[in-house]
DRENDOZA-815356 format. One line per 3 residues: number of its first residue (from 1); their letters; for each residue x, y, z of C-alpha. Coordinates in steps of 0.5 Angstrom, whole numbers, plus 500, padded with zeros to 3 digits. Layout:
// DRENDOZA-815356
NUM) A) X/Y/Z | ...
***
This chain:
// DRENDOZA-815356
1) MQL) 814/608/925 | 816/608/932 | 821/613/931
4) FRK) 816/617/927 | 811/617/933 | 816/619/938
7) PSY) 821/624/935 | 828/623/938 | 834/628/938
10) IFL) 837/624/932 | 830/624/928 | 830/632/930
13) IGT) 837/633/927 | 836/629/921 | 829/633/920
16) LFI) 833/640/921 | 839/637/916 | 833/636/911
19) FGL) 830/643/912 | 837/646/912 | 839/642/905
22) IFS) 832/645/902 | 833/652/905 | 840/652/901
25) LGI) 837/650/894 | 838/655/889 | 839/661/894
28) GSV) 845/663/890 | 842/661/883 | 837/667/882
31) SLF) 839/674/883 | 837/678/889 | 830/681/888
34) DLD) 828/689/888 | 826/692/892 | 827/689/899
37) ELY) 833/684/898 | 837/688/894 | 836/694/898
40) FAE) 838/691/904 | 844/688/901 | 846/694/898
43) ITR) 846/698/905 | 850/692/907 | 855/693/901
46) EMM) 856/700/903 | 857/699/910 | 863/694/908
49) LTG) 865/699/903 | 866/705/907 | 867/702/914
52) RYS) 862/706/917 | 858/700/921 | 854/705/926
55) QVT) 850/708/920 | 846/706/915 | 846/709/908
58) FHF) 843/708/901 | 846/711/895 | 852/713/900
61) KPL) 847/718/904 | 844/717/911 | 838/712/911
64) YEK) 834/713/917 | 828/708/916 | 832/702/920
67) PPL) 837/701/925 | 843/697/923 | 843/690/927
70) FFW) 840/686/921 | 846/689/916 | 851/687/921
73) IQA) 849/680/921 | 849/680/913 | 855/684/913
76) ASM) 858/678/917 | 855/673/912 | 858/677/906
79) HLW) 865/677/909 | 864/669/909 | 861/668/903
82) GMN) 862/675/899 | 858/680/896 | 853/676/893
85) EIG) 846/672/893 | 849/667/898 | 852/672/902
88) ARF) 846/676/902 | 841/670/904 | 845/666/908
91) PNL) 843/669/915 | 836/667/913 | 838/660/912
94) LCG) 841/660/919 | 835/664/922 | 830/658/919
97) LLT) 834/653/922 | 835/656/929 | 827/658/928
100) LCT) 825/651/927 | 830/648/933 | 827/653/937
103) LYH) 819/651/935 | 821/644/937 | 824/646/944
106) IGK) 818/650/946 | 813/645/943 | 816/640/947
109) KYQ) 816/644/953 | 808/646/952 | 806/639/950
112) NSK) 811/633/948 | 816/632/943 | 811/630/938
115) FGW) 808/637/938 | 814/640/938 | 816/636/931
118) LWM) 809/637/928 | 809/645/930 | 816/645/927
121) CLY) 815/641/921 | 808/645/919 | 812/652/920
124) GSS) 818/650/916 | 813/647/910 | 808/653/910
127) FLP) 809/657/903 | 811/664/906 | 815/662/912
130) HFY) 819/657/908 | 820/662/902 | 822/668/907
133) FKT) 828/663/909 | 830/663/902 | 830/671/902
136) AIM) 835/677/904 | 830/681/908 | 830/682/915
139) DPW) 823/680/918 | 825/672/919 | 830/675/924
142) LNY) 825/680/927 | 820/675/928 | 825/670/931
145) CLL) 827/675/937 | 820/677/938 | 818/669/939
148) LSL) 824/668/944 | 822/675/948 | 814/672/948
151) YFL) 817/665/950 | 821/668/956 | 816/673/958
154) SFT) 811/667/959 | 816/664/964 | 816/671/967
157) ATG) 808/671/967 | 807/664/970 | 812/665/976
160) RKQ) 817/660/975 | 824/660/979 | 830/664/976
163) IWL) 825/669/974 | 831/674/973 | 834/670/968
166) YRG) 828/669/964 | 826/677/965 | 833/678/962
169) GAG) 832/674/956 | 826/677/955 | 829/684/955
172) LCM) 835/682/951 | 831/679/945 | 826/685/945
175) GLA) 832/690/945 | 835/686/939 | 828/686/936
178) LLI) 829/694/937 | 836/694/934 | 833/690/928
181) KGP) 826/694/926 | 825/700/931 | 820/701/936
184) IGA) 815/695/933 | 820/690/936 | 817/693/943
187) VIP) 810/694/941 | 808/687/939 | 811/684/945
190) VAT) 808/689/950 | 801/689/947 | 801/681/947
193) FAL) 804/681/954 | 798/685/956 | 793/682/952
196) SAI) 795/675/954 | 795/677/961 | 788/679/961
199) WFS) 786/673/958 | 790/668/962 | 786/666/968
202) GIP) 793/664/972 | 798/669/976 | 796/676/975
205) FSF) 799/681/971 | 805/685/974 | 807/692/971
208) QQL) 813/692/975 | 816/685/971 | 814/689/964
211) IGV) 818/695/966 | 824/691/968 | 824/688/961
214) LLI) 823/694/958 | 829/697/962 | 834/692/959
217) AVT) 831/692/952 | 832/700/952 | 839/699/955
220) LFA) 841/695/949 | 838/699/944 | 841/705/947
223) CWL) 848/702/946 | 847/704/939 | 842/710/939
226) VPE) 846/714/944 | 853/714/940 | 849/715/934
229) IYH) 846/722/937 | 852/724/940 | 855/724/933
232) NGT) 850/726/928 | 844/729/933 | 837/727/934
235) VFI) 836/727/926 | 835/719/926 | 830/720/931
238) KEF) 826/725/927 | 827/722/920 | 825/715/923
241) WSY) 819/717/926 | 817/721/920 | 818/716/915
244) HWM) 814/711/919 | 808/715/921 | 808/716/913
247) LYQ) 807/709/912 | 802/709/918 | 798/714/915
250) QPV) 798/713/908 | 800/707/903 | 806/708/899
253) ATH) 806/707/892 | 804/700/889 | 802/698/897
256) QQA) 795/700/897 | 791/694/899 | 784/693/902
259) WYY) 783/692/910 | 783/685/909 | 789/684/905
262) HYW) 793/681/911 | 787/676/912 | 787/673/905
265) VLV) 795/673/905 | 795/669/911 | 790/664/909
268) LGC) 793/662/903 | 800/663/905 | 800/659/911
271) FPS) 795/654/907 | 793/648/910 | 796/650/917
274) SLF) 791/656/916 | 785/652/915 | 787/647/921
277) AIA) 788/654/926 | 781/656/924 | 778/650/925
280) FFL) 781/650/932 | 778/656/934 | 771/654/931
283) KRK) 771/648/935 | 773/652/942 | 768/657/941
286) HWI) 772/662/946 | 779/665/948 | 784/660/951
289) RTS) 785/662/958 | 788/656/962 | 795/656/958
292) YFA) 799/663/958 | 804/661/952 | 797/659/948
295) AAM) 794/665/950 | 800/669/948 | 800/666/941
298) QAV) 793/668/941 | 794/675/943 | 800/676/938
301) GVV) 796/674/932 | 790/679/934 | 795/684/936
304) VLF) 799/684/929 | 793/683/925 | 790/689/929
307) VFT) 796/694/928 | 797/692/921 | 790/692/919
310) LVG) 790/700/921 | 797/701/917 | 796/704/911
313) TKI) 802/701/907 | 800/693/906 | 806/689/905
316) VHY) 806/681/905 | 811/681/910 | 808/686/915
319) SSM) 804/680/918 | 809/675/918 | 809/674/926
322) TYF) 802/671/925 | 805/665/922 | 807/663/929
325) PIT) 800/662/932 | 797/660/926 | 802/654/925
328) FFA) 802/653/933 | 794/652/933 | 794/648/927
331) ADF) 799/643/930 | 795/643/937 | 789/641/932
334) LSQ) 792/636/929 | 796/633/935 | 789/633/939
337) HIE) 786/629/933 | 792/624/932 | 792/623/940
340) QKR) 784/621/940 | 784/618/933 | 779/622/931
343) AIP) 777/623/924 | 778/630/920 | 771/634/920
346) RWI) 768/633/913 | 768/641/912 | 775/641/913
349) LIS) 777/636/908 | 772/639/903 | 776/646/904
352) FIG) 782/643/904 | 781/639/897 | 778/645/894
355) VGT) 783/650/895 | 789/645/894 | 785/643/887
358) TVG) 785/651/885 | 792/652/887 | 795/646/884
361) GCL) 790/647/878 | 793/654/877 | 800/652/877
364) LLL) 799/646/872 | 796/651/867 | 800/657/868
367) PWL) 805/654/863 | 800/653/858 | 797/660/859
370) MQH) 804/663/858 | 804/660/851 | 797/662/849
373) KAW) 798/669/852 | 792/672/847 | 787/668/851
376) FID) 788/674/857 | 792/679/854 | 786/684/852
379) WIL) 784/684/860 | 791/687/862 | 791/695/862
382) NQD) 797/696/865 | 802/698/860 | 808/696/864
385) ILY) 805/689/865 | 804/688/857 | 811/690/856
388) ALE) 814/685/861 | 810/679/857 | 813/681/851
391) TAV) 819/678/854 | 822/672/850 | 821/666/856
394) VWN) 821/659/854 | 815/655/857 | 815/647/857
397) CWD) 811/642/860 | 816/640/865 | 814/647/868
400) SLP) 807/644/870 | 811/639/875 | 809/644/881
403) GLC) 802/644/880 | 802/636/878 | 805/634/884
406) YLI) 801/639/888 | 795/636/885 | 797/629/887
409) GSG) 800/630/894 | 793/633/895 | 789/627/893
412) IAL) 794/623/897 | 793/627/903 | 785/627/902
415) HAA) 785/619/902 | 790/618/908 | 785/623/912
418) VKK) 779/619/909 | 782/613/912 | 784/616/918
421) QLY) 791/615/917 | 793/621/920 | 800/620/921
424) RFV) 800/619/913 | 796/625/912 | 801/630/916
427) GSI) 807/627/912 | 803/629/906 | 802/636/908
430) VCV) 809/637/910 | 813/633/904 | 809/635/898
433) PLL) 809/643/899 | 817/642/900 | 817/638/894
436) VLA) 813/643/890 | 817/649/893 | 823/646/891
439) LLL) 820/645/884 | 817/652/884 | 824/655/885
442) NRI) 828/651/880 | 822/652/874 | 818/658/875
445) APK) 823/663/879 | 828/664/874 | 822/665/869
448) IES) 819/670/874 | 826/674/874 | 826/674/866
451) YTQ) 819/678/866 | 821/683/872 | 828/685/873
454) KAV) 833/680/869 | 834/685/863 | 836/690/869
457) VDF) 841/686/873 | 844/683/866 | 845/690/864
460) CRT) 848/692/870 | 853/686/871 | 855/688/864
463) HQD) 858/694/867 | 860/691/873 | 867/695/876
466) QDV) 867/700/870 | 868/707/871 | 861/709/869
469) YMV) 854/712/872 | 848/708/873 | 842/711/874
472) PLG) 834/709/875 | 829/714/873 | 822/714/875
475) FKA) 823/708/880 | 827/706/886 | 832/701/885
478) AAP) 838/698/888 | 840/693/882 | 844/699/879
481) HFY) 848/700/885 | 849/693/888 | 850/689/881
484) THK) 855/695/878 | 859/695/885 | 858/702/885
487) SLQ) 864/706/888 | 863/711/893 | 865/717/889
490) NGL) 860/715/883 | 855/714/888 | 856/721/891
493) KEA) 856/724/884 | 849/721/882 | 846/725/887
496) NLS) 846/731/882 | 841/728/877 | 840/735/874
499) WLL) 848/735/873 | 847/728/870 | 842/730/865
502) TGP) 845/736/862 | 852/738/866 | 859/737/863
505) IDK) 859/729/866 | 866/726/866 | 864/719/864
508) PCF) 859/715/861 | 852/715/864 | 847/710/863
511) FIL) 839/711/865 | 835/705/866 | 827/707/866
514) YKS) 820/703/864 | 819/704/857 | 812/707/859
517) DAT) 816/713/862 | 820/714/856 | 818/721/855
520) LLE) 822/723/861 | 828/723/856 | 825/726/850
523) PYR) 827/733/852 | 835/731/852 | 837/730/845
526) DIV) 844/728/847 | 841/722/851 | 840/716/846
529) CIQ) 837/709/847 | 842/704/846 | 838/698/848
532) SNP) 830/697/848 | 829/689/847 | 822/686/849
535) GCF) 821/687/856 | 819/693/860 | 825/696/861
538) AFY) 829/701/856 | 836/703/857 | 839/710/855
541) QRL) 846/713/855 | 849/720/855 | 857/721/853
544) PPA) 861/726/856 | 863/732/852 | 868/731/847
547) SG) 875/734/850 | 878/740/846
***
């Protein structure tokens, strides 16, 4: 118990080892998901295939949506593990361990080792942060660089010794964030620094310090951008701004959501930490002004939510930077109650068990519902979803284990809280989600893949390394590129869709489309359906004209 109350470095290493094992579970057993995971993995594969690491491409054509740093990291991983699921996802596993270790260090500096351990565990066991460390998307690395930038800026703002070192660290991390995702890597820390400096009642805000940090960041970013402009002109800058302005102004198809979308995502995706963070501010009733880093955590949450509430395109991971302040203030709330031996307020426990029962109940009933689809099938209006639900997927009682464990775990946590056994309560809310997430990955994720993309992935794998064309019609997908190991020559020819549909093709061409879009190919008599199993996808083939 003493080891639990006062975490040692041995305990820290043991905790990180356990998280590393859990992060690694199943990262190679489930196919990469379209669109983002496969999209990024295909970009990296093309970099490795062509050897052009300075330019981002997709379908072997220049892509101006993202700078290249994340793809360099992923390429290093693929050189180690291969062009596969593990190679694509390993960077985020590594990022997860670095993030947790950093949270422990920052938390220890902010309060003590117990707070650092609590923040680290709350972050690592929350659903969305934990889930993203098992994926192949770039946001965990972006968030990590932004966190380090804010941490170093906090030393700059509070006038510590060796300020030049912290200023350099802040600029370096901001520059890395720029190389991962562009200007948002500077907008978030600069806006956060300005807002937290207004709130903070200590040393006045200095624009000279910020300019120095920005110069370092821009210099690092320029190390890639200047050669890019030299070789390809200013097309990257023009296309990049055009694309991101489009995202801001209008939602991309399938990503149109209400303005409060991110708030619900964060409340549920970071539960129960989100509940404790809300309770923390309801208790204070005013903004934090006495600690700069706490003010910065407060500010980054406000900045990120403000920016991405305004942005027209709403995607879950856009607000992922706010996972840090949510779990930070949740750790502060729980730490205060543990130190002062105070009971958790009743309204929090009622909310906790209410949400926990709802989530656990839904997971518990999910297998039964999928075995009795007639109960809800008439309520579904989307034809593609109806086709997807025709897929033959076997559900059984073991698939209810995640929900059962969540319900039992919520009950154990509630009992501990009522008995004022707060260490046991914290242990429950950390360990139970980890167990449930592992079970979800093992039992539920493969079934979700079967409904969504398994047919496409399997079809592409059957034609892997074959000299054929593979084209998705009516939707954007990277699976036909990544899982067929598409060559540079075939990729360039596939850019001419009209030629593939009607021209004298030189090898078999396969078309993948949603069944609801089957009318797209009706005018072409020589394109025939070769596979239309239960599910939402159909597969067509066009053969080259007979010679002679």
